[in-house]
All heavy atoms as TSV, in Angstrom:
chain	resi	resn	atom	element	x	y	z
A	1	MET	N	N	-5.969	-7.390	17.505
A	1	MET	CA	C	-4.611	-7.259	18.001
A	1	MET	C	C	-3.757	-6.599	16.920
A	1	MET	O	O	-3.778	-7.003	15.762
A	1	MET	CB	C	-4.060	-8.646	18.349
A	1	MET	CG	C	-2.615	-8.625	18.772
A	1	MET	SD	S	-1.958	-10.260	19.197
A	1	MET	CE	C	-2.863	-10.574	20.677
A	2	ASP	N	N	-3.015	-5.599	17.302
A	2	ASP	CA	C	-2.139	-4.915	16.360
A	2	ASP	C	C	-0.901	-5.742	16.070
A	2	ASP	O	O	-0.283	-6.288	16.979
A	2	ASP	CB	C	-1.697	-3.565	16.915
A	2	ASP	CG	C	-2.836	-2.571	16.990
A	2	ASP	OD1	O	-3.781	-2.695	16.197
A	2	ASP	OD2	O	-2.779	-1.675	17.838
A	3	VAL	N	N	-0.567	-5.824	14.794
A	3	VAL	CA	C	0.651	-6.510	14.359
A	3	VAL	C	C	1.609	-5.441	13.861
A	3	VAL	O	O	1.233	-4.619	13.023
A	3	VAL	CB	C	0.351	-7.529	13.247
A	3	VAL	CG1	C	1.633	-8.142	12.717
A	3	VAL	CG2	C	-0.594	-8.609	13.749
A	4	PRO	N	N	2.841	-5.417	14.376
A	4	PRO	CA	C	3.811	-4.410	13.907
A	4	PRO	C	C	4.042	-4.519	12.400
A	4	PRO	O	O	3.959	-5.593	11.814
A	4	PRO	CB	C	5.083	-4.757	14.677
A	4	PRO	CG	C	4.620	-5.526	15.866
A	4	PRO	CD	C	3.401	-6.272	15.420
A	5	ASP	N	N	4.321	-3.372	11.788
A	5	ASP	CA	C	4.601	-3.342	10.354
A	5	ASP	C	C	5.807	-4.212	10.016
A	5	ASP	O	O	6.802	-4.212	10.734
A	5	ASP	CB	C	4.906	-1.916	9.887
A	5	ASP	CG	C	3.678	-1.021	9.917
A	5	ASP	OD1	O	2.555	-1.551	9.831
A	5	ASP	OD2	O	3.855	0.195	10.016
A	6	VAL	N	N	5.683	-4.951	8.926
A	6	VAL	CA	C	6.798	-5.727	8.404
A	6	VAL	C	C	7.458	-4.879	7.326
A	6	VAL	O	O	6.804	-4.391	6.418
A	6	VAL	CB	C	6.343	-7.075	7.817
A	6	VAL	CG1	C	7.519	-7.826	7.212
A	6	VAL	CG2	C	5.659	-7.920	8.883
A	7	ARG	N	N	8.749	-4.701	7.449
A	7	ARG	CA	C	9.533	-3.941	6.469
A	7	ARG	C	C	10.451	-4.911	5.745
A	7	ARG	O	O	10.686	-6.019	6.217
A	7	ARG	CB	C	10.344	-2.864	7.173
A	7	ARG	CG	C	9.488	-1.890	7.952
A	7	ARG	CD	C	10.347	-0.954	8.742
A	7	ARG	NE	N	9.539	-0.158	9.655
A	7	ARG	CZ	C	10.027	0.599	10.593
A	7	ARG	NH1	N	11.336	0.689	10.777
A	7	ARG	NH2	N	9.233	1.288	11.378
A	8	TYR	N	N	11.000	-4.474	4.627
A	8	TYR	CA	C	11.871	-5.341	3.833
A	8	TYR	C	C	13.143	-4.598	3.459
A	8	TYR	O	O	13.107	-3.414	3.134
A	8	TYR	CB	C	11.155	-5.819	2.561
A	8	TYR	CG	C	9.948	-6.664	2.870
A	8	TYR	CD1	C	8.700	-6.079	3.040
A	8	TYR	CD2	C	10.069	-8.034	3.029
A	8	TYR	CE1	C	7.582	-6.851	3.345
A	8	TYR	CE2	C	8.963	-8.813	3.333
A	8	TYR	CZ	C	7.723	-8.211	3.491
A	8	TYR	OH	O	6.634	-8.978	3.797
A	9	ALA	N	N	14.242	-5.338	3.501
A	9	ALA	CA	C	15.534	-4.815	3.075
A	9	ALA	C	C	16.120	-5.817	2.086
A	9	ALA	O	O	15.902	-7.021	2.209
A	9	ALA	CB	C	16.470	-4.637	4.265
A	10	GLY	N	N	16.865	-5.306	1.117
A	10	GLY	CA	C	17.491	-6.177	0.141
A	10	GLY	C	C	18.938	-6.449	0.505
A	10	GLY	O	O	19.653	-5.562	0.964
A	11	ALA	N	N	19.346	-7.692	0.323
A	11	ALA	CA	C	20.729	-8.083	0.584
A	11	ALA	C	C	21.094	-9.219	-0.358
A	11	ALA	O	O	20.544	-10.316	-0.243
A	11	ALA	CB	C	20.920	-8.512	2.030
A	12	GLY	N	N	21.975	-8.954	-1.293
A	12	GLY	CA	C	22.426	-9.998	-2.204
A	12	GLY	C	C	21.307	-10.608	-3.026
A	12	GLY	O	O	21.321	-11.798	-3.293
A	13	GLY	N	N	20.312	-9.801	-3.409
A	13	GLY	CA	C	19.202	-10.308	-4.204
A	13	GLY	C	C	18.129	-11.019	-3.406
A	13	GLY	O	O	17.195	-11.567	-3.967
A	14	VAL	N	N	18.248	-11.033	-2.092
A	14	VAL	CA	C	17.272	-11.697	-1.228
A	14	VAL	C	C	16.518	-10.640	-0.432
A	14	VAL	O	O	17.110	-9.686	0.061
A	14	VAL	CB	C	17.981	-12.677	-0.259
A	14	VAL	CG1	C	16.996	-13.299	0.710
A	14	VAL	CG2	C	18.697	-13.754	-1.038
A	15	ALA	N	N	15.210	-10.810	-0.303
A	15	ALA	CA	C	14.400	-9.905	0.513
A	15	ALA	C	C	14.443	-10.377	1.963
A	15	ALA	O	O	14.111	-11.513	2.261
A	15	ALA	CB	C	12.962	-9.885	0.014
A	16	ILE	N	N	14.860	-9.488	2.855
A	16	ILE	CA	C	14.912	-9.802	4.276
A	16	ILE	C	C	13.811	-9.020	4.971
A	16	ILE	O	O	13.799	-7.793	4.949
A	16	ILE	CB	C	16.284	-9.434	4.875
A	16	ILE	CG1	C	17.376	-10.247	4.186
A	16	ILE	CG2	C	16.290	-9.665	6.382
A	16	ILE	CD1	C	18.768	-9.862	4.596
A	17	ALA	N	N	12.859	-9.748	5.547
A	17	ALA	CA	C	11.769	-9.112	6.280
A	17	ALA	C	C	12.239	-8.827	7.699
A	17	ALA	O	O	12.973	-9.611	8.288
A	17	ALA	CB	C	10.554	-10.030	6.312
A	18	TYR	N	N	11.794	-7.677	8.226
A	18	TYR	CA	C	12.140	-7.357	9.606
A	18	TYR	C	C	11.068	-6.493	10.244
A	18	TYR	O	O	10.266	-5.848	9.561
A	18	TYR	CB	C	13.506	-6.679	9.688
A	18	TYR	CG	C	13.564	-5.281	9.128
A	18	TYR	CD1	C	13.439	-4.176	9.967
A	18	TYR	CD2	C	13.743	-5.057	7.773
A	18	TYR	CE1	C	13.494	-2.881	9.451
A	18	TYR	CE2	C	13.799	-3.778	7.258
A	18	TYR	CZ	C	13.670	-2.690	8.100
A	18	TYR	OH	O	13.716	-1.422	7.596
A	19	GLN	N	N	11.025	-6.525	11.552
A	19	GLN	CA	C	10.160	-5.670	12.354
A	19	GLN	C	C	11.005	-5.069	13.456
A	19	GLN	O	O	11.914	-5.721	13.964
A	19	GLN	CB	C	9.019	-6.469	13.004
A	19	GLN	CG	C	8.022	-7.050	12.047
A	19	GLN	CD	C	7.061	-7.987	12.741
A	19	GLN	OE1	O	7.477	-8.885	13.469
A	19	GLN	NE2	N	5.776	-7.795	12.499
A	20	VAL	N	N	10.685	-3.846	13.836
A	20	VAL	CA	C	11.344	-3.196	14.966
A	20	VAL	C	C	10.242	-2.799	15.939
A	20	VAL	O	O	9.300	-2.092	15.560
A	20	VAL	CB	C	12.153	-1.955	14.533
A	20	VAL	CG1	C	12.798	-1.302	15.744
A	20	VAL	CG2	C	13.203	-2.341	13.502
A	21	VAL	N	N	10.359	-3.278	17.180
A	21	VAL	CA	C	9.336	-3.030	18.194
A	21	VAL	C	C	10.015	-2.555	19.465
A	21	VAL	O	O	11.021	-3.124	19.887
A	21	VAL	CB	C	8.526	-4.310	18.482
A	21	VAL	CG1	C	7.431	-4.047	19.493
A	21	VAL	CG2	C	7.949	-4.885	17.200
A	22	GLY	N	N	9.487	-1.532	20.085
A	22	GLY	CA	C	10.029	-1.015	21.337
A	22	GLY	C	C	11.085	0.043	21.104
A	22	GLY	O	O	11.584	0.219	19.999
A	23	GLU	N	N	11.390	0.759	22.178
A	23	GLU	CA	C	12.371	1.837	22.087
A	23	GLU	C	C	13.296	1.831	23.288
A	23	GLU	O	O	13.784	2.879	23.701
A	23	GLU	CB	C	11.649	3.187	21.984
A	23	GLU	CG	C	10.820	3.316	20.731
A	23	GLU	CD	C	10.139	4.664	20.626
A	23	GLU	OE1	O	10.537	5.603	21.343
A	23	GLU	OE2	O	9.203	4.771	19.820
A	24	GLY	N	N	13.530	0.670	23.870
A	24	GLY	CA	C	14.375	0.591	25.059
A	24	GLY	C	C	15.825	0.917	24.774
A	24	GLY	O	O	16.242	1.022	23.616
A	25	PRO	N	N	16.619	1.061	25.833
A	25	PRO	CA	C	18.019	1.424	25.686
A	25	PRO	C	C	18.896	0.312	25.112
A	25	PRO	O	O	19.985	0.563	24.634
A	25	PRO	CB	C	18.445	1.774	27.109
A	25	PRO	CG	C	17.532	0.971	27.973
A	25	PRO	CD	C	16.227	0.912	27.236
A	26	GLN	N	N	18.413	-0.909	25.156
A	26	GLN	CA	C	19.172	-2.045	24.615
A	26	GLN	C	C	18.396	-2.656	23.461
A	26	GLN	O	O	17.175	-2.562	23.397
A	26	GLN	CB	C	19.414	-3.091	25.694
A	26	GLN	CG	C	20.268	-2.580	26.824
A	26	GLN	CD	C	20.442	-3.627	27.905
A	26	GLN	OE1	O	19.573	-4.446	28.141
A	26	GLN	NE2	N	21.588	-3.586	28.563
A	27	THR	N	N	19.119	-3.296	22.534
A	27	THR	CA	C	18.496	-3.931	21.378
A	27	THR	C	C	18.677	-5.434	21.456
A	27	THR	O	O	19.781	-5.927	21.706
A	27	THR	CB	C	19.109	-3.408	20.066
A	27	THR	OG1	O	18.897	-1.998	20.006
A	27	THR	CG2	C	18.475	-4.063	18.855
A	28	LEU	N	N	17.594	-6.144	21.247
A	28	LEU	CA	C	17.593	-7.598	21.234
A	28	LEU	C	C	17.263	-8.050	19.819
A	28	LEU	O	O	16.223	-7.671	19.270
A	28	LEU	CB	C	16.545	-8.129	22.216
A	28	LEU	CG	C	16.262	-9.621	22.206
A	28	LEU	CD1	C	17.492	-10.389	22.690
A	28	LEU	CD2	C	15.059	-9.934	23.075
A	29	GLY	N	N	18.146	-8.822	19.198
A	29	GLY	CA	C	17.896	-9.376	17.865
A	29	GLY	C	C	17.239	-10.733	18.007
A	29	GLY	O	O	17.630	-11.535	18.845
A	30	PHE	N	N	16.217	-10.984	17.201
A	30	PHE	CA	C	15.477	-12.238	17.300
A	30	PHE	C	C	15.107	-12.716	15.913
A	30	PHE	O	O	14.548	-11.957	15.112
A	30	PHE	CB	C	14.213	-12.018	18.140
A	30	PHE	CG	C	13.375	-13.241	18.345
A	30	PHE	CD1	C	13.885	-14.364	18.965
A	30	PHE	CD2	C	12.061	-13.257	17.921
A	30	PHE	CE1	C	13.103	-15.494	19.161
A	30	PHE	CE2	C	11.265	-14.383	18.111
A	30	PHE	CZ	C	11.789	-15.498	18.731
A	31	SER	N	N	15.439	-13.960	15.599
A	31	SER	CA	C	15.085	-14.564	14.317
A	31	SER	C	C	14.240	-15.800	14.615
A	31	SER	O	O	14.767	-16.875	14.896
A	31	SER	CB	C	16.348	-14.953	13.546
A	31	SER	OG	O	15.994	-15.507	12.303
A	32	PRO	N	N	12.912	-15.654	14.596
A	32	PRO	CA	C	12.042	-16.786	14.944
A	32	PRO	C	C	12.174	-17.929	13.943
A	32	PRO	O	O	12.497	-17.714	12.775
A	32	PRO	CB	C	10.636	-16.185	14.930
A	32	PRO	CG	C	10.745	-14.961	14.103
A	32	PRO	CD	C	12.164	-14.472	14.212
A	33	GLN	N	N	11.896	-19.121	14.384
A	33	GLN	CA	C	12.012	-20.304	13.535
A	33	GLN	C	C	10.828	-20.469	12.588
A	33	GLN	O	O	10.881	-21.267	11.679
A	33	GLN	CB	C	12.163	-21.559	14.401
A	33	GLN	CG	C	13.437	-21.572	15.201
A	33	GLN	CD	C	14.673	-21.527	14.317
A	33	GLN	OE1	O	14.760	-22.288	13.361
A	33	GLN	NE2	N	15.602	-20.653	14.615
A	34	ILE	N	N	9.756	-19.717	12.823
A	34	ILE	CA	C	8.618	-19.790	11.905
A	34	ILE	C	C	8.879	-18.873	10.719
A	34	ILE	O	O	9.663	-17.940	10.805
A	34	ILE	CB	C	7.292	-19.417	12.607
A	34	ILE	CG1	C	7.360	-17.989	13.157
A	34	ILE	CG2	C	6.959	-20.405	13.692
A	34	ILE	CD1	C	6.066	-17.497	13.719
A	35	SER	N	N	8.227	-19.139	9.612
A	35	SER	CA	C	8.538	-18.398	8.392
A	35	SER	C	C	7.736	-17.110	8.224
A	35	SER	O	O	7.951	-16.382	7.275
A	35	SER	CB	C	8.316	-19.296	7.170
A	35	SER	OG	O	6.960	-19.670	7.107
A	36	ASP	N	N	6.832	-16.824	9.132
A	36	ASP	CA	C	5.968	-15.655	8.988
A	36	ASP	C	C	6.050	-14.797	10.241
A	36	ASP	O	O	5.613	-15.207	11.312
A	36	ASP	CB	C	4.538	-16.126	8.745
A	36	ASP	CG	C	3.536	-14.998	8.643
A	36	ASP	OD1	O	3.947	-13.831	8.508
A	36	ASP	OD2	O	2.333	-15.306	8.680
A	37	LEU	N	N	6.600	-13.601	10.126
A	37	LEU	CA	C	6.740	-12.724	11.288
A	37	LEU	C	C	5.393	-12.338	11.883
A	37	LEU	O	O	5.293	-12.069	13.071
A	37	LEU	CB	C	7.505	-11.457	10.903
A	37	LEU	CG	C	8.987	-11.614	10.633
A	37	LEU	CD1	C	9.585	-10.275	10.206
A	37	LEU	CD2	C	9.714	-12.150	11.850
A	38	MET	N	N	4.357	-12.308	11.088
A	38	MET	CA	C	3.044	-11.908	11.596
A	38	MET	C	C	2.463	-12.962	12.537
A	38	MET	O	O	1.746	-12.627	13.467
A	38	MET	CB	C	2.102	-11.633	10.437
A	38	MET	CG	C	2.698	-10.611	9.512
A	38	MET	SD	S	1.774	-9.272	8.844
A	38	MET	CE	C	0.175	-9.305	9.362
A	39	SER	N	N	2.787	-14.226	12.315
A	39	SER	CA	C	2.218	-15.309	13.127
A	39	SER	C	C	2.605	-15.230	14.595
A	39	SER	O	O	1.824	-15.624	15.455
A	39	SER	CB	C	2.644	-16.675	12.573
A	39	SER	OG	O	2.111	-16.859	11.289
A	40	ILE	N	N	3.794	-14.731	14.893
A	40	ILE	CA	C	4.203	-14.679	16.299
A	40	ILE	C	C	3.336	-13.722	17.104
A	40	ILE	O	O	3.177	-13.885	18.306
A	40	ILE	CB	C	5.695	-14.321	16.467
A	40	ILE	CG1	C	6.016	-12.963	15.873
A	40	ILE	CG2	C	6.587	-15.397	15.898
A	40	ILE	CD1	C	7.448	-12.518	16.073
A	41	TRP	N	N	2.742	-12.737	16.439
A	41	TRP	CA	C	1.889	-11.770	17.135
A	41	TRP	C	C	0.470	-12.268	17.304
A	41	TRP	O	O	-0.292	-11.738	18.104
A	41	TRP	CB	C	1.889	-10.441	16.380
A	41	TRP	CG	C	3.260	-9.880	16.302
A	41	TRP	CD1	C	4.121	-9.934	15.237
A	41	TRP	CD2	C	3.976	-9.232	17.350
A	41	TRP	NE1	N	5.308	-9.348	15.561
A	41	TRP	CE2	C	5.249	-8.898	16.857
A	41	TRP	CE3	C	3.655	-8.885	18.669
A	41	TRP	CZ2	C	6.213	-8.253	17.615
A	41	TRP	CZ3	C	4.607	-8.233	19.437
A	41	TRP	CH2	C	5.869	-7.928	18.903
A	42	LEU	N	N	0.071	-13.275	16.552
A	42	LEU	CA	C	-1.294	-13.796	16.616
A	42	LEU	C	C	-1.501	-14.760	17.772
A	42	LEU	O	O	-2.633	-15.011	18.167
A	42	LEU	CB	C	-1.665	-14.455	15.289
A	42	LEU	CG	C	-1.611	-13.513	14.082
A	42	LEU	CD1	C	-1.950	-14.268	12.803
A	42	LEU	CD2	C	-2.539	-12.327	14.274
A	43	SER	N	N	-0.434	-15.301	18.312
A	43	SER	CA	C	-0.526	-16.167	19.487
A	43	SER	C	C	-0.754	-15.291	20.719
A	43	SER	O	O	0.032	-14.395	20.996
A	43	SER	CB	C	0.772	-16.964	19.661
A	43	SER	OG	O	0.804	-17.546	20.942
A	44	PRO	N	N	-1.830	-15.527	21.464
A	44	PRO	CA	C	-2.116	-14.685	22.626
A	44	PRO	C	C	-0.966	-14.648	23.633
A	44	PRO	O	O	-0.627	-13.583	24.144
A	44	PRO	CB	C	-3.355	-15.316	23.246
A	44	PRO	CG	C	-3.977	-16.124	22.166
A	44	PRO	CD	C	-2.861	-16.555	21.265
A	45	HIS	N	N	-0.354	-15.778	23.917
A	45	HIS	CA	C	0.716	-15.824	24.920
A	45	HIS	C	C	1.998	-15.198	24.393
A	45	HIS	O	O	2.621	-14.375	25.065
A	45	HIS	CB	C	0.974	-17.262	25.378
A	45	HIS	CG	C	-0.218	-17.887	26.021
A	45	HIS	ND1	N	-0.708	-17.472	27.230
A	45	HIS	CD2	C	-1.035	-18.871	25.604
A	45	HIS	CE1	C	-1.771	-18.174	27.546
A	45	HIS	NE2	N	-1.993	-19.040	26.574
A	46	THR	N	N	2.400	-15.561	23.191
A	46	THR	CA	C	3.639	-15.040	22.624
A	46	THR	C	C	3.532	-13.549	22.349
A	46	THR	O	O	4.427	-12.777	22.690
A	46	THR	CB	C	4.005	-15.784	21.325
A	46	THR	OG1	O	4.071	-17.183	21.602
A	46	THR	CG2	C	5.333	-15.316	20.780
A	47	GLY	N	N	2.438	-13.126	21.735
A	47	GLY	CA	C	2.247	-11.714	21.433
A	47	GLY	C	C	2.254	-10.856	22.693
A	47	GLY	O	O	2.883	-9.800	22.740
A	48	SER	N	N	1.580	-11.331	23.735
A	48	SER	CA	C	1.536	-10.595	25.002
A	48	SER	C	C	2.929	-10.495	25.629
A	48	SER	O	O	3.340	-9.434	26.105
A	48	SER	CB	C	0.569	-11.296	25.955
A	48	SER	OG	O	0.561	-10.673	27.207
A	49	PHE	N	N	3.668	-11.603	25.616
A	49	PHE	CA	C	5.023	-11.613	26.177
A	49	PHE	C	C	5.929	-10.629	25.428
A	49	PHE	O	O	6.656	-9.842	26.036
A	49	PHE	CB	C	5.614	-13.020	26.113
A	49	PHE	CG	C	7.085	-13.062	26.388
A	49	PHE	CD1	C	7.567	-12.917	27.676
A	49	PHE	CD2	C	7.993	-13.218	25.349
A	49	PHE	CE1	C	8.931	-12.931	27.932
A	49	PHE	CE2	C	9.347	-13.244	25.589
A	49	PHE	CZ	C	9.819	-13.098	26.889
A	50	LEU	N	N	5.869	-10.646	24.096
A	50	LEU	CA	C	6.736	-9.780	23.301
A	50	LEU	C	C	6.394	-8.307	23.489
A	50	LEU	O	O	7.279	-7.460	23.519
A	50	LEU	CB	C	6.658	-10.172	21.829
A	50	LEU	CG	C	7.268	-11.531	21.497
A	50	LEU	CD1	C	6.972	-11.913	20.054
A	50	LEU	CD2	C	8.754	-11.561	21.788
A	51	ARG	N	N	5.116	-7.997	23.639
A	51	ARG	CA	C	4.725	-6.604	23.888
A	51	ARG	C	C	5.247	-6.114	25.242
A	51	ARG	O	O	5.721	-4.983	25.361
A	51	ARG	CB	C	3.214	-6.461	23.809
A	51	ARG	CG	C	2.701	-6.590	22.408
A	51	ARG	CD	C	1.194	-6.408	22.335
A	51	ARG	NE	N	0.660	-7.002	21.133
A	51	ARG	CZ	C	0.859	-6.580	19.906
A	51	ARG	NH1	N	1.631	-5.551	19.701
A	51	ARG	NH2	N	0.327	-7.178	18.871
A	52	ARG	N	N	5.183	-6.972	26.254
A	52	ARG	CA	C	5.728	-6.602	27.569
A	52	ARG	C	C	7.240	-6.447	27.492
A	52	ARG	O	O	7.807	-5.515	28.064
A	52	ARG	CB	C	5.348	-7.640	28.623
A	52	ARG	CG	C	3.886	-7.580	29.020
A	52	ARG	CD	C	3.575	-8.406	30.255
A	52	ARG	NE	N	4.207	-9.711	30.291
A	52	ARG	CZ	C	3.665	-10.844	29.830
A	52	ARG	NH1	N	2.477	-10.823	29.261
A	52	ARG	NH2	N	4.316	-11.979	29.926
A	53	LEU	N	N	7.909	-7.342	26.769
A	53	LEU	CA	C	9.360	-7.263	26.617
A	53	LEU	C	C	9.753	-5.972	25.896
A	53	LEU	O	O	10.734	-5.316	26.263
A	53	LEU	CB	C	9.872	-8.482	25.846
A	53	LEU	CG	C	11.379	-8.584	25.635
A	53	LEU	CD1	C	12.106	-8.663	26.978
A	53	LEU	CD2	C	11.698	-9.810	24.786
A	54	ALA	N	N	8.962	-5.580	24.895
A	54	ALA	CA	C	9.258	-4.367	24.118
A	54	ALA	C	C	9.116	-3.094	24.950
A	54	ALA	O	O	9.574	-2.038	24.536
A	54	ALA	CB	C	8.356	-4.306	22.891
A	55	GLU	N	N	8.514	-3.187	26.113
A	55	GLU	CA	C	8.456	-2.037	27.014
A	55	GLU	C	C	9.813	-1.773	27.658
A	55	GLU	O	O	10.069	-0.675	28.142
A	55	GLU	CB	C	7.397	-2.258	28.093
A	55	GLU	CG	C	5.982	-2.289	27.553
A	55	GLU	CD	C	4.964	-2.661	28.612
A	55	GLU	OE1	O	5.342	-2.849	29.789
A	55	GLU	OE2	O	3.771	-2.765	28.255
A	56	GLN	N	N	10.677	-2.784	27.654
A	56	GLN	CA	C	11.985	-2.680	28.301
A	56	GLN	C	C	13.145	-2.556	27.314
A	56	GLN	O	O	14.158	-1.939	27.629
A	56	GLN	CB	C	12.227	-3.913	29.190
A	56	GLN	CG	C	11.162	-4.135	30.233
A	56	GLN	CD	C	11.099	-3.007	31.240
A	56	GLN	OE1	O	12.131	-2.526	31.692
A	56	GLN	NE2	N	9.911	-2.566	31.584
A	57	VAL	N	N	13.024	-3.200	26.158
A	57	VAL	CA	C	14.108	-3.222	25.168
A	57	VAL	C	C	13.533	-2.992	23.769
A	57	VAL	O	O	12.334	-3.115	23.549
A	57	VAL	CB	C	14.881	-4.567	25.170
A	57	VAL	CG1	C	15.545	-4.820	26.503
A	57	VAL	CG2	C	13.980	-5.721	24.797
A	58	ARG	N	N	14.402	-2.671	22.862
A	58	ARG	CA	C	14.046	-2.591	21.440
A	58	ARG	C	C	14.302	-3.976	20.857
A	58	ARG	O	O	15.391	-4.534	21.027
A	58	ARG	CB	C	14.927	-1.549	20.770
A	58	ARG	CG	C	14.720	-1.421	19.304
A	58	ARG	CD	C	15.649	-0.334	18.770
A	58	ARG	NE	N	15.651	-0.400	17.336
A	58	ARG	CZ	C	16.669	-0.067	16.583
A	58	ARG	NH1	N	17.774	0.381	17.135
A	58	ARG	NH2	N	16.598	-0.151	15.294
A	59	ILE	N	N	13.330	-4.539	20.168
A	59	ILE	CA	C	13.467	-5.878	19.590
A	59	ILE	C	C	13.462	-5.752	18.071
A	59	ILE	O	O	12.574	-5.122	17.496
A	59	ILE	CB	C	12.323	-6.818	20.014
A	59	ILE	CG1	C	12.120	-6.801	21.531
A	59	ILE	CG2	C	12.609	-8.241	19.532
A	59	ILE	CD1	C	10.863	-7.516	21.976
A	60	VAL	N	N	14.451	-6.357	17.422
A	60	VAL	CA	C	14.514	-6.402	15.969
A	60	VAL	C	C	14.286	-7.859	15.565
A	60	VAL	O	O	15.078	-8.742	15.899
A	60	VAL	CB	C	15.865	-5.897	15.433
A	60	VAL	CG1	C	15.913	-6.008	13.916
A	60	VAL	CG2	C	16.120	-4.463	15.889
A	61	PHE	N	N	13.174	-8.104	14.888
A	61	PHE	CA	C	12.841	-9.441	14.400
A	61	PHE	C	C	13.320	-9.542	12.960
A	61	PHE	O	O	13.041	-8.661	12.150
A	61	PHE	CB	C	11.319	-9.657	14.423
A	61	PHE	CG	C	10.723	-9.608	15.788
A	61	PHE	CD1	C	10.316	-8.403	16.332
A	61	PHE	CD2	C	10.588	-10.759	16.539
A	61	PHE	CE1	C	9.755	-8.346	17.587
A	61	PHE	CE2	C	10.042	-10.707	17.804
A	61	PHE	CZ	C	9.626	-9.500	18.336
A	62	LEU	N	N	14.029	-10.617	12.638
A	62	LEU	CA	C	14.556	-10.824	11.292
A	62	LEU	C	C	14.015	-12.121	10.728
A	62	LEU	O	O	13.958	-13.138	11.409
A	62	LEU	CB	C	16.078	-10.910	11.302
A	62	LEU	CG	C	16.821	-9.673	11.789
A	62	LEU	CD1	C	18.292	-9.969	11.924
A	62	LEU	CD2	C	16.591	-8.523	10.839
A	63	ASN	N	N	13.650	-12.086	9.453
A	63	ASN	CA	C	13.241	-13.295	8.757
A	63	ASN	C	C	13.749	-13.211	7.320
A	63	ASN	O	O	13.099	-12.630	6.461
A	63	ASN	CB	C	11.717	-13.438	8.772
A	63	ASN	CG	C	11.276	-14.727	8.118
A	63	ASN	OD1	O	12.056	-15.406	7.478
A	63	ASN	ND2	N	10.026	-15.055	8.274
A	64	PRO	N	N	14.930	-13.781	7.039
A	64	PRO	CA	C	15.519	-13.664	5.709
A	64	PRO	C	C	14.922	-14.623	4.675
A	64	PRO	O	O	15.366	-14.648	3.544
A	64	PRO	CB	C	16.991	-13.994	5.958
A	64	PRO	CG	C	16.955	-14.914	7.123
A	64	PRO	CD	C	15.805	-14.437	7.978
A	65	ARG	N	N	13.896	-15.382	5.009
A	65	ARG	CA	C	13.381	-16.405	4.108
A	65	ARG	C	C	12.164	-15.942	3.326
A	65	ARG	O	O	11.187	-16.634	3.234
A	65	ARG	CB	C	13.040	-17.646	4.906
A	65	ARG	CG	C	14.242	-18.226	5.606
A	65	ARG	CD	C	13.829	-19.246	6.593
A	65	ARG	NE	N	13.215	-18.544	7.723
A	65	ARG	CZ	C	13.016	-19.062	8.902
A	65	ARG	NH1	N	13.354	-20.286	9.139
A	65	ARG	NH2	N	12.466	-18.366	9.871
A	66	ASN	N	N	12.207	-14.772	2.740
A	66	ASN	CA	C	11.039	-14.239	2.049
A	66	ASN	C	C	11.182	-14.230	0.534
A	66	ASN	O	O	10.356	-13.659	-0.153
A	66	ASN	CB	C	10.726	-12.841	2.548
A	66	ASN	CG	C	10.111	-12.899	3.920
A	66	ASN	OD1	O	9.035	-13.433	4.071
A	66	ASN	ND2	N	10.799	-12.402	4.904
A	67	GLY	N	N	12.185	-14.818	-0.002
A	67	GLY	CA	C	12.308	-14.898	-1.456
A	67	GLY	C	C	13.279	-13.861	-2.022
A	67	GLY	O	O	13.983	-13.194	-1.309
A	68	THR	N	N	13.256	-13.765	-3.311
A	68	THR	CA	C	14.188	-12.863	-3.987
A	68	THR	C	C	13.533	-11.531	-4.296
A	68	THR	O	O	12.317	-11.404	-4.341
A	68	THR	CB	C	14.673	-13.505	-5.308
A	68	THR	OG1	O	13.545	-13.765	-6.115
A	68	THR	CG2	C	15.453	-14.754	-5.049
A	69	LEU	N	N	14.371	-10.533	-4.519
A	69	LEU	CA	C	13.875	-9.194	-4.860
A	69	LEU	C	C	13.450	-9.143	-6.306
A	69	LEU	O	O	13.882	-9.833	-7.146
A	69	LEU	CB	C	14.973	-8.159	-4.605
A	69	LEU	CG	C	15.301	-7.921	-3.149
A	69	LEU	CD1	C	16.525	-7.015	-3.044
A	69	LEU	CD2	C	14.133	-7.276	-2.444
């Protein structure tokens, strides 16, 4: 199963991990409660649902809990 690339942005000395999936006309921001963005794609049900959703909208996943730069 393909896992979208995790990218990082710096903000106030903190590394913020994010993923961008889909290219729909609307953007949905999502900050999962788990600490690892890759884990949400490994679940067969969750990963499948998110891939179908990304066919309709652009989803930006944020996880600011990745430590300092």
